[in-house]
N, C-alpha and C positions, 0 to 999 in steps of 0.2 A: 934095309928096313928095320933091322933090330936097333942100329944106330940111332934112327928116329925115335924108336919107341923108348929107348933109354933116356934120349934127350927129352922126351915128353915127361917120362916119370919124374926125371929130376925137375923139370920147369913147374910140373904139377905140385910137386912137394915144396917148392920155394914159394908158389903164389899161396898154397895153404898155410905156410908158415906166416905170411905177412897178415893174412886174414885172422888166424888165430891170435898173434900178437895184439891187434887191434882189438879183437873181441875180449881177450882178458883184460886189456888195460880199460876198456869200456865197463867191464864188469866190476872193476876196482872202483870206478867212479860212480857207478849206478846201482850196483849190486844185480840181483837177478829180477829187477822189476819186470822184465818180459815175461816173466812167468804168468801175469795177469791177462796176458794176450791169448785169445782165442784164435784156432786156426784161421777163421775167416779174417781176423785183423791181421795176422802175419800175412796172409794172402795179398791184403790189400796194402800193405806196406811194401811188399815185394813189387806189387803192379805200379805203384807210385814210383819206384826206382827205375823199373823198366821203361815205364812210360816217359820219364825225364830224358833217359838215354835215347829213346826213339825220337823224341822232339828235337834234341840236340843234333841228333844225326840227319833229321829232315830239314831242319832249319839251317845248320851249319853255324849257328852261333848260339851263345848262351849268355845269361845275365847274372847269374848267380857264379861266384868264382870259385867253383868246386867241380874239379874235373870228373869225367864219366868213370875214371878207374875207381874212385871211391864209392861210386854207385854199384860197379860190379862186386867190390869187397862186401858192400852191404846186402847185395842179393845172395851171395855165398853165406854170408853170417845169418841172415834172417832165414835161409832155407835150412841152415844146422839148426837154428832155434825151432823151427817148425818140426823137424824130426825129434829133437829133444821133448818138445811138448807132446808130440804123438806118443813118444816112448813113455812119458811120465803122465800119461792120460790120467791115472788114478791116484797120482800123488799130489796131494794138496799143500805142500811145503811152498811158499813164496820165495822164501831165501835158500839158495842151495850153497853148500860149501865150494869154494873155488876149484879145489882139488877134483870134485866129483864133476863139476861142469867142464874142465879140462880134460878129463878122460871121456866124457861123453862127446865133447867136440872131436877128439882123436877118432872114437869109434865111428860116428858118422861120416867124417871127412874120409875114413879108410874104406868105409863101405861105398861112398861115392868113387873113390879112386879105383876100387877093385871093379867096379861097375865099367868106368871108363876104360880099363884096360882090356875088358871082355869084349867091349864094342869095338875097340880099336882093332883088336886083332881081327874081328868080322869086317868091319869097314876100312881098314888100312888107313887110318889117319885122315879120312876125307874131310874133317873139320878144318885142317890146315889149309885147304883151298876154298873154304867158305868165307863170304864177306863177313865183317864184323856185324853188320845191320842183319844179316841173317839170324846169327847167334841171338841178337836181340829180339828178333821177331819169334824165334823159337821159344825164348824164356816167356815172352808175352802168351804165345799159344798155351804153354804149359800152365800158366796161371789161370788162363781161360778155362782150361781143362778142370783145374783144381776148384775153380768157383763151380763149374757145373757138378762135379762130384759133390760139393758142399751143399749146394741146392737140391741135390738128390739124397740128402742125409747121408752121404757117405756110401751109398749104394752104387756099384757098377755092376754091368752085366757081363762083360767079357775084358773090360780095360783094366790096366793097372790102376792101384790106389794113389791116393795122395802122396804116400811116401815115395814111390817111384818118382812122381813129378818132381818132388824137391830134390831128390838125387840127380835127376837130370839137370836141373837147374844149377846145382852147385858145378856139375860138370861144364856146362855152357858158360857159366861166370868164370871159371878157371880157364877155359879156353880163349875167353875174350881178354883176360889178363894176360895171358901168353902173347896173344896177338898184338896186344897194346904195347908190350914190351919188346917186340922183335922188330 
């Protein structure tokens, strides 16, 4: 079992490295224009990406020549943007320095990995036996949960908050990238 856990940790780091590379390159091109986005807009952007994946899975074909790998990367990166935005809620700066954003990316991706390691301990890497389509559905479910929390003005009675759902989507996105590469 520990061999698989070590393999997962290494695969996780590799997937996050690819995501961060793309994230930082896009930041060089666009700056931190995403700072204008409200949480609801980030949620909708994530929903569009997850819905496209599901449509491709259901139809078995696609018309845009961009594979679902890039959509999963987008889900991971937008989830990290969501966490950054939540963390900087009272910070009105539109443009953030690249080194600060890089550190924030690392902070939130490490939090997500720590959560994944704890859940993998308890669930025994069950995600490896799941279908890719189930991971897509779980991402969509998390997005619907976030939308409901947003509609409730951020209030929950006993449920986790928006941040926990962003962390879970990062992990489902990473699991999906691992499965696509295997």
